[in-house]
Steps between C-alpha positions, in 0.01 A plus 500: 500500500596605148187433294615708204742231372277189572412249241128424518301221357133452430362168372171369372409135424207468270417153380814361340647853453737666746574875479803629688585863513837612647585859536698758707320728736422816317403311175142438609348720229685306235370167641134635512555604135605144424190370676276727282690391180452138582133534606429683171658217289213276385754209449597508866303323769614786743188718535397824661409314824836361528660841442273644765590220758872551447476878506314474824775275651763741384307784667476307826881450485559875445263581793686256729842659392354852572387384840837366583672818391272714699548282817885509456484880458285525820750298687788719377326822613377367839 
């Protein structure tokens, strides 16, 4: 599994608004910066709670990827 070249997507539907974030693995910090920028914009309905929810989802995805890498490594060593 080559997770370093995967295109990822996070989405959030809030009322009539739909937020979709697409990014390559390895660009998570830039996406989190975008969340913070949008949450800090008073003209946006995207708020800090939304940023936290999407950041959490991103973290869970990273955790899953790391678990799969560790499992794959164990299989190769065993």
